[in-house]
Structure formats: structure tokens, C-alpha cells
C-alpha positions as CSV (number, residue, x, y, z in Angstrom):
1,M,-0.2,0.0,0.0
2,P,1.2,3.4,-0.9
3,I,2.1,6.0,1.7
4,T,1.5,9.7,1.2
5,R,3.3,12.6,2.5
6,E,2.4,16.1,2.6
7,L,5.1,18.4,1.2
8,L,5.2,21.7,3.4
9,T,8.4,22.9,4.0
10,D,11.8,24.0,2.2
11,A,13.2,20.6,3.7
12,D,10.4,18.4,2.6
13,F,10.8,19.6,-1.1
14,E,14.8,19.4,-1.1
15,E,14.4,15.9,0.0
16,A,11.8,15.0,-2.6
17,A,14.1,16.9,-5.5
18,E,17.0,15.1,-4.1
19,R,15.5,11.6,-4.3
20,R,13.7,12.4,-7.3
21,Q,10.5,11.1,-5.6
22,R,7.3,11.4,-7.6
23,I,4.7,13.6,-6.3
24,R,0.6,14.6,-6.7
25,V,-0.4,18.0,-7.1
26,F,-3.9,19.3,-6.1
27,R,-5.3,22.8,-6.6
28,D,-8.8,23.7,-5.3
29,D,-9.5,20.0,-4.4
30,H,-8.7,18.6,-7.9
31,L,-5.6,16.8,-9.1
32,I,-3.8,19.0,-11.7
33,D,-0.5,16.9,-11.7
34,S,0.6,13.4,-11.0
35,N,3.5,11.2,-11.5
36,T,5.7,14.3,-11.6
37,V,9.2,15.3,-9.8
38,V,10.1,18.6,-8.1
39,I,13.2,20.1,-10.0
40,R,13.2,23.4,-8.4
41,Y,11.4,25.4,-5.8
42,T,11.5,28.8,-4.3
43,D,9.2,30.6,-1.7
44,E,6.4,31.4,-3.9
45,T,6.6,28.7,-6.7
46,I,7.2,24.6,-7.1
47,I,8.6,23.6,-10.5
48,T,8.1,20.2,-11.7
49,Q,8.8,18.0,-14.5
50,T,7.3,14.9,-16.0
51,G,8.9,14.7,-19.3
52,V,11.7,15.9,-21.1
53,S,9.8,19.1,-22.3
54,D,7.0,18.9,-19.8
55,V,7.6,21.7,-17.0
56,T,5.0,23.1,-15.0
57,Y,5.2,26.0,-12.6
58,H,2.7,25.9,-9.5
59,P,1.9,28.6,-7.0
60,R,3.1,27.2,-3.9
61,R,0.6,28.7,-1.5
62,E,-2.6,27.7,-3.8
63,C,-1.5,23.8,-4.1
64,Q,-0.9,21.1,-2.1
65,F,2.0,18.7,-2.8
66,Y,1.8,14.8,-2.1
67,E,4.7,12.8,-2.0
68,I,3.9,9.1,-2.9
69,R,5.9,6.2,-1.6
70,K,5.3,2.7,-2.5
């Protein structure tokens, strides 16, 4: 059974980026991005990448980020 953990702090995002852990992104209780990896983050934006040319910018205050561990 997979384990879900919410990413909240810079340390959480740093760990997810270093481990290349897959995450899910929700906005207004809707899944907007799945099976993506954190490649960069700032105080305002989380940048994720799903494929070679698929880079997405998510506003940190408007979205919820969950790491999925199997």
C-alpha cells in the first residue's frame, strides 16, 4: 500500500528533489499534476517536470503537494 506524505517545508521539497520522488499536485481539491518530480522550488513557486519538455510552475500558496512512496 502506498504511503502519502504532504510536502510543506523547504526541507520536504529538498528531500523530494534530491530523491527524485514522484509527487501529486492538487489545487482547489482537484488533482492537476500526477507522477511528476520536483526539479526546483522557491518561496513562491514549485517547479515540476514530468517529461523532457513538460515543465510546470505551481504557485506554492495555492497548491498542495503530496509525495507518494510505495
